[in-house]
N, C-alpha and C positions, 0 to 999 in steps of 0.2 A: 460410465464413470467420468470420462473426460468432460462431458457436457455438464455433469453435476458439479464438478470442481469449478468449471468456468462460471456456472450459475452462482456458486457460493461467492466467488470473487465479485461478480456483478452486484450481488446483494450488498456486499461490504462497501464497494467502491463506486458504484454507479447509481446509488439511491438518490432520491430527491434531496434538495438542500436542507431538509429537516433532520438529516442524519447527524448525530453527535455521539462521540464516544470518548472515553478517557483512557489513559495509558493503562489503568488498572483493568480495563475490559479485555486486554490482550489475552490473559489466561483463560477467560471464559470462551473467547472466540476460538482459541486453540483447542480447547476441550470439545467444542462443537464440531470443529473440523475433524478431530480424531474420531468422533462418533460417526461422522459421515464416511470416513475411510473404512471403518469397521463394517459398514454395510456391504462394501464390495469385497472385503477379504476377512472372512471369519475363520481364522486358523485352518486354512486349507479347504474350508467348506463354502467359501464365498464365490462370487462371480468372476473374480480375477486372481491371478497369482499375487502373493504379497509383494514380490519385487516389482511387478507392473504397477501396483497401487502406489508404492513408495516412489517410483519414478515419476508418475503423473502428479503426485502430491507435492513435489519439490517446489514448484512455482508458487502454489498456494501457501505453503509453509514459509517461503521467503517473504511473501507479502504480509503474512500474519506476524512474522518477526519484526517487520517495519513498525507495526502497530504497537509493539512493546518497547521501541527505542525511545530514549529521552528526546525532548523537543529540540535541543540544540544539535543533536546528532542528525535528526531528520532535516533540519534547516541546512546543515553542512552538506549532507548527502544530496539534497535537492540542488543546492548551488553548484556542486561539482558536476552532477549528471546533466543539469540544464546547460552549463557551459560546454561540456563535452558534446552534447547532442547538437548544439548550435554551431559547433566548431569555432567558437570565439576564444577559447582558452580561458584562463582565470580572469575574473573581473577585477578591475582596479577600483580605487576610491571614486565614488560618484557615478560609476556605471551601474545601469539597471540590469537585472537578470532578464534574459530573454524568455519569452513564452515559447516553450518547445512544441513542435508539432505532435499531434496525437498519433500514437503508433497503433492503437486498437488492440494492443496486447498488454495485459497486466504482467508486471514483472518487478521484482525487487530492485533491479538496476535501472528501471525506466523512470525518467523525470516526472512524467505525468502520474504514474502510480504513487510516487512519493508525494507529489503535490496533492493528490486526493486524500492521502492519509493526513497530511498537514491540514487540509481544509475541514476534515471531519473531526479532528481532535479539538476538544474544548479546553484550551490551555492558553495561558497568558502569552507565553513565548511565541506560539504559533500564530495567535491572533495578531500580535504586534508585527511579526514578520510578514504576514499576508497583507496587512493594512499598509505597511510602508513599502513593500515591494510591488504589490499589484493593486493597491488602492481598493482592496476588498473591504466590505463593511465588517464591523466588529460583530462577533457572535453574541447572542444574548446569554 
């Protein structure tokens, strides 16, 4: 179960650079994950207890929630977590956001996870933020 949940996140966040999704896709992704959870816990007839499935699912659900957030909230969350991770405090005018080290763990509160969500969203606000902050090319 845990490996399946990690694979679900890998598919969402570590796909090749052709991955694009919209904020509206959040509900569909959440439904897909709920279906995956049901595989492991089918009303007491599954492979694991419902409490265990819910416990393991919290990280994935947190990341999927990020996908449903508005662009400006994602940018703010990334800015805060990137500054905290680099221990530089809040950035001032003219300062660049640091590129945070990769933790190797997907998590709602991880700057790199939030950055992946920003990179894969096809939105004007995200595109502008990524272009000005990290000089990343504009999405098509």
